[in-house]
C-alpha positions as CSV (number, residue, x, y, z in Angstrom):
1,M,0.0,0.0,0.0
2,R,1.3,3.5,-1.0
3,W,0.5,6.4,1.3
4,L,-0.5,9.7,-0.2
5,T,2.0,12.5,-0.1
6,R,1.1,15.7,1.6
7,R,0.6,17.4,-1.7
8,E,-1.6,14.6,-3.1
9,W,-3.7,14.7,0.1
10,L,-4.1,18.5,0.0
11,C,-5.4,18.2,-3.6
12,A,-7.6,15.2,-3.1
13,V,-9.5,16.3,0.0
14,P,-11.1,19.5,-1.4
15,A,-12.0,17.7,-4.6
16,A,-13.6,14.9,-2.6
17,M,-15.5,17.3,-0.4
18,A,-16.8,19.3,-3.4
19,F,-17.9,16.1,-5.1
20,A,-19.7,14.8,-2.0
21,Q,-21.5,18.2,-1.7
22,A,-22.6,18.1,-5.3
23,R,-24.0,14.6,-4.7
24,A,-25.9,15.8,-1.6
25,D,-27.2,18.8,-3.5
26,M,-28.8,16.8,-6.3
27,P,-32.6,17.4,-6.1
28,K,-34.4,14.3,-4.9
29,G,-37.3,14.8,-7.3
30,I,-35.1,14.4,-10.5
31,P,-33.7,10.9,-11.0
32,L,-30.2,11.3,-12.5
33,G,-28.7,8.5,-14.5
34,F,-25.7,7.7,-16.6
35,S,-25.8,5.8,-19.9
36,L,-23.5,2.9,-20.0
37,Y,-23.0,3.8,-23.7
38,G,-20.2,5.8,-22.2
39,M,-18.7,2.9,-20.3
40,K,-18.3,0.3,-23.0
41,S,-14.8,-0.7,-21.8
42,L,-16.0,-1.6,-18.3
43,A,-17.6,-4.8,-17.1
44,L,-21.2,-4.2,-16.1
45,S,-20.5,-4.9,-12.5
46,D,-17.7,-2.3,-12.4
47,A,-19.8,0.2,-14.3
48,L,-22.7,-0.2,-11.9
49,K,-20.5,0.1,-8.8
50,A,-18.9,3.3,-10.2
51,C,-22.3,4.9,-11.0
52,R,-23.6,4.2,-7.5
53,A,-20.4,5.5,-5.9
54,I,-20.7,8.7,-7.9
55,G,-24.3,9.3,-6.8
56,Y,-26.3,8.4,-9.8
57,D,-29.8,7.1,-9.2
58,G,-29.8,4.8,-12.1
59,V,-28.3,3.7,-15.4
60,E,-29.2,3.2,-19.1
61,F,-28.0,-0.1,-20.5
62,A,-26.6,0.0,-24.1
63,L,-27.8,-3.1,-25.9
64,M,-26.1,-2.6,-29.3
65,P,-23.8,-5.3,-30.7
66,G,-20.4,-5.3,-28.9
67,Y,-21.7,-3.8,-25.7
68,P,-21.6,-5.8,-22.4
69,A,-25.4,-5.7,-22.1
70,E,-26.2,-6.9,-25.6
71,P,-29.1,-9.3,-24.8
72,K,-27.7,-12.3,-26.6
73,L,-24.6,-12.2,-24.4
74,L,-26.5,-12.4,-21.2
75,T,-27.4,-15.8,-19.9
76,A,-30.3,-16.4,-17.5
77,N,-27.8,-16.6,-14.7
78,D,-26.2,-13.3,-15.9
79,R,-29.6,-11.6,-15.8
80,K,-30.3,-12.9,-12.3
81,E,-27.0,-11.6,-11.0
82,L,-27.6,-8.2,-12.7
83,R,-31.0,-7.9,-11.1
84,S,-29.5,-8.7,-7.7
85,R,-26.7,-6.3,-8.2
86,L,-29.0,-3.5,-9.2
87,T,-31.1,-4.1,-6.1
88,D,-28.2,-4.3,-3.8
89,L,-26.8,-1.0,-5.1
90,G,-30.1,0.7,-5.1
91,L,-29.9,1.5,-8.8
92,V,-32.8,1.9,-11.2
93,I,-32.8,1.0,-14.9
94,H,-33.8,4.3,-16.5
95,G,-33.7,3.0,-20.1
96,L,-32.4,0.6,-22.6
97,M,-30.5,2.1,-25.6
98,E,-30.7,0.7,-29.0
99,N,-29.7,2.0,-32.5
100,L,-32.4,0.9,-34.9
101,P,-32.4,2.4,-38.4
102,E,-35.8,3.2,-39.9
103,P,-37.3,3.3,-42.4
104,A,-35.4,0.3,-43.6
105,A,-35.6,-2.7,-45.9
106,D,-38.2,-5.3,-44.9
107,A,-35.5,-7.6,-43.6
108,V,-33.9,-4.9,-41.4
109,H,-37.3,-3.8,-40.2
110,K,-38.0,-7.4,-39.1
111,L,-34.6,-7.6,-37.4
112,N,-35.5,-4.3,-35.6
113,L,-38.7,-5.8,-34.3
114,D,-36.8,-8.8,-33.0
115,R,-34.3,-6.6,-31.3
116,L,-37.1,-4.6,-29.7
117,K,-38.6,-7.9,-28.4
118,A,-35.3,-9.0,-27.0
119,A,-34.8,-5.6,-25.3
120,A,-38.2,-5.7,-23.8
121,E,-37.7,-9.2,-22.4
122,L,-34.4,-8.0,-20.8
123,G,-36.1,-5.0,-19.3
124,H,-38.9,-7.1,-17.8
125,T,-36.4,-9.6,-16.4
126,L,-34.3,-6.9,-14.7
127,S,-37.1,-4.6,-13.6
128,P,-40.4,-6.5,-13.7
129,D,-42.3,-3.9,-11.6
130,A,-41.2,-1.0,-13.8
131,P,-39.9,-2.1,-17.2
132,P,-37.7,0.7,-18.6
133,P,-38.4,2.3,-22.0
134,I,-36.3,1.4,-25.0
135,E,-34.8,4.5,-26.6
136,T,-33.3,4.8,-30.0
137,V,-32.4,7.2,-32.8
138,L,-33.8,6.3,-36.2
139,G,-31.3,7.2,-39.0
140,G,-31.8,8.7,-42.4
141,K,-30.7,12.2,-43.4
142,P,-32.4,15.5,-42.6
143,A,-33.1,16.3,-46.3
144,E,-34.9,13.0,-46.7
145,W,-37.7,13.8,-44.2
146,D,-40.5,14.6,-46.6
147,K,-39.6,11.6,-48.7
148,V,-39.5,9.0,-45.9
149,K,-41.9,10.4,-43.2
150,D,-45.0,8.4,-44.3
151,K,-43.1,5.1,-44.4
152,L,-41.4,6.0,-41.2
153,A,-44.9,6.4,-39.6
154,D,-45.9,3.0,-40.9
155,R,-42.8,1.4,-39.5
156,L,-43.2,3.0,-36.1
157,A,-46.8,2.0,-35.9
158,A,-45.5,-1.6,-36.1
159,W,-43.0,-0.7,-33.4
160,A,-45.8,0.6,-31.2
161,D,-47.7,-2.7,-31.7
162,A,-44.6,-4.5,-30.6
163,G,-44.3,-2.3,-27.6
164,K,-47.9,-2.9,-26.6
165,A,-47.4,-6.7,-26.9
166,A,-44.3,-6.5,-24.8
167,K,-45.8,-3.9,-22.4
168,T,-42.8,-1.7,-23.0
169,V,-42.7,1.9,-24.1
170,I,-40.5,2.7,-27.1
171,A,-39.0,6.2,-27.2
172,V,-37.6,7.6,-30.4
173,K,-35.0,10.4,-30.3
174,P,-34.8,13.3,-32.8
175,H,-31.2,13.7,-34.0
176,V,-29.5,16.6,-35.6
177,G,-28.1,14.4,-38.4
178,N,-31.2,12.1,-38.9
179,A,-34.4,12.4,-40.9
180,L,-36.3,13.0,-37.7
181,H,-34.6,16.2,-36.6
182,T,-37.3,18.9,-36.0
183,I,-40.0,19.7,-33.4
184,D,-42.6,19.7,-36.1
185,G,-41.4,16.3,-37.4
186,A,-41.5,14.7,-33.9
187,T,-45.0,16.0,-33.1
188,W,-46.3,14.9,-36.5
189,L,-44.8,11.5,-36.2
190,L,-46.4,10.8,-32.7
191,K,-49.7,12.1,-33.9
192,Q,-49.7,9.8,-36.9
193,V,-48.8,6.7,-34.9
194,D,-51.1,7.7,-32.0
195,S,-50.1,5.1,-29.5
196,P,-49.1,5.4,-25.8
197,W,-46.4,2.8,-26.5
198,L,-44.5,5.2,-28.8
199,R,-43.1,8.3,-27.2
200,L,-40.1,10.5,-27.5
201,A,-36.6,10.6,-26.0
202,F,-35.6,14.2,-25.7
203,D,-32.0,15.5,-26.1
204,Y,-31.8,19.2,-26.3
205,S,-28.2,19.2,-27.7
206,H,-29.6,18.2,-31.1
207,F,-32.0,21.2,-31.2
208,E,-29.4,23.6,-29.8
209,L,-27.2,22.9,-32.9
210,R,-30.2,24.0,-35.0
211,G,-30.6,27.3,-33.1
212,V,-33.8,26.2,-31.2
213,K,-34.1,27.9,-27.9
214,L,-34.1,25.7,-24.8
215,A,-37.6,26.8,-23.6
216,E,-39.1,26.3,-27.0
217,A,-37.8,22.7,-27.3
218,V,-38.7,21.7,-23.7
219,V,-42.2,23.1,-23.8
220,A,-43.0,21.5,-27.2
221,L,-41.4,18.1,-26.8
222,V,-40.8,17.1,-23.2
223,P,-44.5,16.5,-22.4
224,L,-44.3,13.9,-25.2
225,A,-41.2,12.3,-23.7
226,V,-40.5,9.5,-21.2
227,F,-36.8,9.9,-21.3
228,V,-34.3,12.8,-21.3
229,H,-30.6,12.6,-22.5
230,V,-28.3,15.4,-21.6
231,K,-24.9,16.4,-23.1
232,D,-23.5,19.7,-24.4
233,A,-22.7,20.6,-28.0
234,K,-21.0,23.3,-29.9
235,G,-21.1,24.3,-33.6
236,T,-23.9,24.1,-36.1
237,A,-26.0,21.4,-37.7
238,D,-23.5,21.1,-40.4
239,K,-20.4,21.0,-38.3
240,F,-20.5,20.2,-34.6
241,E,-19.0,18.5,-31.6
242,F,-20.7,17.0,-28.7
243,L,-19.3,17.6,-25.2
244,L,-19.9,16.5,-21.6
245,P,-22.6,18.3,-19.6
246,G,-21.1,21.5,-18.3
247,E,-18.4,21.9,-21.0
248,G,-20.7,23.9,-23.3
249,T,-23.2,26.7,-22.9
250,T,-26.4,24.8,-22.0
251,D,-27.9,26.5,-18.9
252,Y,-28.8,23.5,-16.8
253,A,-30.3,25.5,-14.0
254,T,-32.9,26.9,-16.4
255,Y,-33.2,23.5,-17.9
256,A,-34.1,22.0,-14.5
257,K,-36.7,24.8,-13.9
258,L,-38.3,24.2,-17.2
259,L,-38.5,20.4,-16.6
260,A,-40.3,21.1,-13.4
261,Q,-42.7,23.6,-15.1
262,V,-43.8,21.1,-17.7
263,K,-44.1,18.5,-14.9
264,Y,-41.6,16.0,-16.4
265,A,-41.6,12.9,-14.2
266,G,-39.0,10.8,-16.0
267,P,-35.2,10.4,-15.6
268,V,-32.4,12.7,-16.8
269,V,-29.6,10.6,-18.2
270,V,-26.1,11.6,-19.1
271,E,-25.1,10.5,-22.6
272,V,-21.4,10.6,-23.4
273,S,-21.2,10.9,-27.2
274,G,-18.9,8.7,-29.2
275,M,-17.1,11.9,-30.1
276,V,-16.0,12.1,-26.5
277,S,-15.6,8.4,-25.6
278,G,-13.7,7.8,-28.8
279,K,-10.9,10.2,-28.0
280,P,-7.5,8.8,-26.8
281,G,-7.2,8.7,-23.1
282,Y,-10.9,8.8,-22.4
283,D,-11.7,8.0,-18.8
284,A,-15.3,6.8,-18.4
285,V,-15.4,7.1,-14.6
286,A,-13.9,10.6,-14.7
287,A,-16.5,11.6,-17.3
288,A,-19.3,10.3,-15.2
289,K,-18.0,12.2,-12.1
290,A,-17.6,15.5,-13.9
291,S,-21.0,15.2,-15.5
292,H,-22.7,14.4,-12.2
293,A,-21.0,17.3,-10.4
294,A,-22.0,19.8,-13.1
295,L,-25.6,18.7,-13.2
296,A,-26.1,18.4,-9.5
297,I,-25.0,21.9,-8.8
298,A,-26.9,23.4,-11.7
299,F,-30.1,21.5,-11.1
300,A,-30.1,22.3,-7.4
301,R,-29.7,26.0,-8.2
302,G,-32.5,25.9,-10.8
303,L,-35.1,24.2,-8.7
304,K,-34.5,26.8,-5.9
305,K,-35.5,29.7,-8.2
């Protein structure tokens, strides 16, 4: 065992105290989670332990191929152990992340439905009393919206039927670079499908890059959402970079106040973009700590206004 030097101790103690205070200040009414999309390199057990130690209330599992929580990789015993670990740590599953392109060829669409079914089964196994929503972006390009929107509505109606059968809500996320990328498009799509099993996942960073004001986006879309992702962004819709929460210009104190005003009752989940996690030297736990500290302080301030 190596003892800390005096200098290391003097640096570590204030940081630890500040971090503990940020955790204590996190408003109890806003569940704050971390997406394990940003912890791909960690074993699930280590990722869960880290998120609990940091102060997160829950996690989002990433189910895409190559991630530790990909359903086909998890045996019945794995799922039993995961459920026990979540219970022991006091963590909630806020969501299940997928990446399902639509509209797609018939074969891909069928595969998407199979993946939704597998995700829903996992969600019910890990959290039978409160199955988490499945959230996903859709794909396509912004310029294609008018061309694909009707077929997209048809495909997502089938998704909604699958969600109803599995008793699991599916939440689609507008993305700055996808066909579904505007407020009007998102509201139109949900109106066309007209099912409680198809809702939105809201991520303001994608609207910020298109110059949409925070209040406008929250008021228009969060009442239709069951899930909120948070991260920062800089640039424009044509050239941009995603950042950790607190590294950009998003006013999270105002964000928290707006969420309370529209009576949002779901989780707020940190999503670390691949633009961040793919950089050399990326530290998943450090990113989770920094994001939690920034959000805890800002949200506490915003809800006191």
